[in-house]
C-alpha positions in Angstrom: 37.2 -10.3 88.1 39.7 -13.1 87.6 38.5 -16.6 87.3 40.2 -19.4 89.3 39.9 -22.9 87.8 40.4 -25.4 90.6 41.3 -28.7 88.9 40.7 -31.2 91.7 41.3 -34.5 89.9 40.5 -37.3 90.0 43.7 -39.2 90.4 44.3 -41.8 87.6 42.1 -39.6 85.3 44.9 -37.9 83.3 45.7 -35.5 86.1 49.5 -35.9 85.9 49.4 -35.3 82.1 47.4 -32.1 82.5 49.6 -30.8 85.3 52.8 -31.6 83.4 51.5 -29.8 80.3 50.5 -26.7 82.3 53.7 -26.4 84.3 56.0 -27.0 81.3 54.1 -24.5 79.1 53.5 -21.6 81.5 54.9 -19.0 79.0 52.5 -20.2 76.3 49.6 -20.1 78.7 50.4 -16.5 79.7 50.1 -15.6 76.0 46.6 -17.0 76.2 45.8 -15.0 79.3 46.3 -18.0 81.7 48.4 -18.1 84.8 49.6 -21.5 86.3 51.1 -20.1 89.5 54.6 -21.1 90.4 54.0 -20.6 94.1 52.9 -23.8 95.8 54.2 -26.1 93.0 55.6 -29.5 93.9 56.1 -32.1 91.1 54.2 -30.0 88.5 51.1 -29.7 90.8 49.9 -27.4 93.6 50.5 -30.0 96.3 51.8 -27.4 98.7 48.5 -25.6 98.5 46.4 -28.7 99.0 48.6 -29.8 101.8 48.3 -26.4 103.5 44.5 -26.9 103.7 44.9 -30.5 104.9 44.0 -32.2 101.7 46.1 -35.3 101.1 49.3 -36.5 102.7 52.0 -34.3 104.1 54.8 -33.4 101.7 58.1 -35.2 102.0 60.0 -32.0 102.9 59.3 -29.0 105.2 57.2 -26.6 103.1 57.7 -22.8 103.2 54.5 -22.3 101.3 52.9 -18.9 101.8 49.2 -18.1 101.0 50.2 -14.4 101.0 52.8 -15.0 98.3 50.4 -17.1 96.2 47.7 -14.4 96.4 50.2 -11.7 95.5 51.3 -13.6 92.4 47.7 -14.0 91.3 46.7 -10.4 92.0 49.8 -8.9 90.4 49.4 -11.0 87.2 47.9 -9.6 84.1 46.2 -12.9 83.3 42.5 -13.2 84.0 42.4 -17.0 84.2 44.2 -18.8 87.0 44.6 -22.6 87.2 45.3 -24.4 90.5 45.6 -28.1 90.3 45.9 -30.9 92.8 44.1 -34.3 92.8 44.5 -34.4 96.6 41.6 -31.9 96.8 39.3 -34.7 95.7 40.9 -37.5 97.6 40.5 -36.2 101.1 37.1 -35.5 102.6 38.5 -33.8 105.7 40.3 -30.9 104.1 39.5 -27.3 104.9 37.1 -26.3 102.1 35.9 -23.2 103.9 39.5 -22.0 104.3 40.1 -22.6 100.6 36.9 -20.7 99.8 38.0 -17.8 101.9 41.4 -17.6 100.1 39.5 -17.4 96.7 36.7 -15.1 97.9 37.9 -12.3 95.6 37.7 -14.4 92.4 35.1 -16.2 90.4 35.7 -19.9 90.9 35.1 -23.0 88.7 35.8 -26.5 90.1 36.9 -28.8 87.3 37.0 -32.6 87.8 37.4 -35.6 85.5 35.4 -38.7 86.4 36.4 -42.2 85.3 34.0 -45.1 85.3 34.6 -47.0 88.5 35.6 -50.4 87.0 38.2 -48.7 84.8 39.3 -46.4 87.6 39.8 -49.3 90.1 41.7 -51.3 87.5 44.1 -48.4 87.3 44.2 -47.7 91.0 44.9 -51.4 91.7 47.8 -51.4 89.2 49.2 -48.2 90.8 48.8 -49.6 94.3 50.7 -52.8 93.5 53.5 -50.8 91.9 53.8 -48.2 94.7 52.6 -49.6 98.0 55.1 -51.2 100.3 53.7 -53.8 102.8 50.0 -53.1 101.8 47.3 -53.7 104.5 45.2 -55.8 102.0 46.0 -59.3 100.9 47.1 -60.1 97.4 44.6 -60.0 94.6 42.0 -57.7 93.2 39.1 -58.9 95.4 41.0 -58.2 98.6 42.0 -54.8 97.3 38.4 -53.9 96.4 37.0 -55.2 99.7 39.6 -53.2 101.7 38.8 -49.9 100.0 35.1 -50.1 99.4 34.4 -51.1 103.0 36.3 -48.2 104.4 34.3 -45.2 105.7 35.7 -42.9 103.0 33.7 -40.9 100.5 36.4 -40.5 97.9 34.9 -43.3 95.8 31.4 -41.7 95.8 31.6 -39.1 93.0 28.2 -37.6 93.8 29.1 -37.1 97.4 32.3 -35.3 96.4 30.5 -33.1 93.9 27.7 -32.2 96.2 30.3 -31.3 98.9 32.2 -29.0 96.6 29.0 -27.6 95.2 27.7 -26.9 98.6 30.6 -24.6 99.3 31.3 -23.0 95.9 27.8 -23.3 94.4 26.4 -26.0 92.1 27.0 -23.7 89.1 30.7 -23.7 89.8 31.1 -27.4 89.2 32.4 -28.5 85.8 32.2 -32.3 85.3 34.1 -34.0 82.5 33.9 -37.7 81.8 37.3 -39.3 81.4 36.7 -41.1 78.1 38.6 -40.4 74.9 35.5 -40.5 72.8 34.1 -37.6 74.9 37.2 -35.5 74.9 37.3 -32.4 72.7 39.2 -33.5 69.6 39.7 -36.9 71.3 42.6 -35.5 73.3 42.7 -35.0 77.1 44.8 -31.8 77.2 42.8 -30.3 74.4 39.6 -31.1 76.3 40.9 -29.4 79.4 42.0 -26.3 77.5 38.6 -26.2 75.7 36.8 -26.5 79.1 38.5 -23.4 80.4 38.0 -21.5 77.2 41.6 -21.4 75.9 42.3 -21.2 72.1 44.6 -23.8 70.5 46.8 -21.5 68.4 50.4 -22.9 68.2 49.6 -25.3 71.1 52.7 -27.1 72.3 52.6 -30.9 72.1 52.1 -32.9 75.3 54.4 -35.8 76.1 53.2 -39.2 77.2 53.6 -39.8 80.9 55.6 -43.0 81.2 56.1 -42.8 85.0 52.4 -43.6 85.4 52.4 -46.4 82.8 50.5 -49.6 84.0 52.3 -52.8 84.7 51.4 -55.9 82.8 48.9 -58.2 84.5 51.4 -61.0 84.1 53.8 -59.5 86.6 51.5 -57.8 89.1 51.7 -60.7 91.6 55.5 -60.7 91.4 55.7 -57.0 92.2 53.1 -57.4 94.9 55.1 -60.2 96.5 58.3 -58.2 96.3 56.7 -55.2 98.0 55.8 -57.4 100.9 59.3 -58.6 101.5 61.2 -57.0 104.4 64.9 -56.4 104.4 65.4 -55.5 100.7 66.5 -51.9 100.0 63.9 -49.9 98.2 66.4 -48.9 95.6 67.1 -52.6 94.8 63.3 -53.3 94.6 62.9 -50.4 92.2 65.7 -51.8 89.9 64.0 -55.2 89.8 60.5 -53.8 89.2 61.8 -51.6 86.4 63.6 -54.5 84.8 60.6 -56.8 84.9 58.3 -54.0 83.7 60.5 -53.5 80.7 60.4 -57.2 79.9 56.6 -57.2 79.7 56.0 -53.7 78.2 54.7 -55.2 75.0 52.3 -57.6 76.6 48.7 -57.5 75.4 46.4 -55.2 77.4 44.4 -57.4 79.8 42.3 -56.6 82.8 43.2 -57.8 86.3 39.6 -57.3 87.5 37.1 -59.9 86.2 34.1 -58.9 84.0 31.8 -59.9 86.9 33.7 -57.7 89.4 33.7 -54.8 86.9 29.9 -55.1 86.3 29.3 -55.1 90.1 31.3 -51.9 90.4 29.3 -50.2 87.7 26.0 -51.4 89.2 27.1 -50.0 92.6 27.5 -46.5 91.3 25.2 -46.3 88.3 22.4 -44.4 90.0 25.0 -41.7 90.9 26.2 -41.6 87.3 22.6 -40.9 86.2 22.2 -38.0 88.7 25.5 -36.5 87.8 24.7 -36.7 84.1 21.3 -35.0 84.5 22.2 -32.4 87.1 25.7 -31.4 86.1 25.9 -32.1 82.4 22.2 -31.5 81.5 21.9 -34.9 79.8 18.2 -35.9 79.8 19.1 -39.6 79.1 21.2 -39.8 82.3 24.3 -41.2 80.5 27.5 -40.1 82.0 29.8 -42.7 80.4 29.6 -44.0 76.8 32.2 -46.8 77.1 30.6 -50.1 76.4 29.8 -52.4 79.3 32.2 -55.3 79.9 31.0 -58.6 78.4 31.0 -61.6 80.8 33.2 -63.6 78.4 35.6 -60.7 77.9 39.3 -61.6 78.0 41.0 -60.9 81.3 43.7 -62.5 83.3 44.3 -63.0 87.0 47.9 -62.1 88.0 50.0 -65.2 87.9 50.6 -66.5 91.4 54.2 -66.1 92.6 55.4 -67.7 95.8 57.8 -65.9 98.1 60.8 -68.1 97.1 60.0 -67.6 93.4 59.8 -63.8 93.9 63.1 -63.7 95.7 64.8 -65.9 93.1 63.5 -63.7 90.3 64.5 -60.6 92.2 68.1 -61.9 92.6 68.4 -62.6 88.9 66.9 -59.3 87.8 69.0 -57.3 90.3 72.2 -58.8 88.9 71.3 -58.2 85.3 69.4 -54.9 85.4 71.4 -51.7 84.7 71.6 -49.3 87.6 69.1 -46.4 86.9 70.7 -43.0 86.6 
């Protein structure tokens, strides 16, 4: 019986790096007895598959995805390990899990997910939201962002709820939890950790490239980018030029947190009982420790994004737009 490894995320937990490695090295994987199906792929991940089962947003183009073609590719392959990857499986609590289970009924299934401690996860989520979200529904600043998301009736921030939901459909024994911490990765490397998790040897393993498209913005410019994304009447292409230019200017800034140590500790406290249950029930850790990263110190260095007024943002945008090279 073939084994399907469903890699469901989480987002901002190395998912893009894993997907890029798998899609770019499909021939090497086949030599190891692993198939990363080409059917259902969009941007290195199986977003067409997750979209079909109503997980995540609709794709930006009409999809001709076919379950029949995907199943045929899996069944006709000589590989006995199959990887399907989309972080949208974890993001949406309203997807058709039973339909997905029916599709995979002829295979053994393992559900692999990487979990990031919530303070570090939300720091990354906030940075990404500022960079990508046009006209966001929350006000500027980390506290408004946190309040908006944590007060929504959405289970995607509750790891235990997500795990129990998937375990209730595929069986608790099918769930494979990996903490997203370098010190807990096999050989201190994310891709190596994923391959080791699914039992793939490392002979002649291709190197994995750093994902710069998901690189975080400096805290120093977050408020400028946030301001710019709230301005109507500027072409998205022009905004992208300015954001790219200002990100390049600050790329060597010292790493600082936008979320205060107090806020970070509150996030950890809110979910720490769930961490303990996950560690005991899904990792077999009697001490209940899911994450080994040290707790933030209250005097730890952090920096609020510098406040930028709308006229300042527009002025800086105009200067950057004139100077920045047009991206190819």
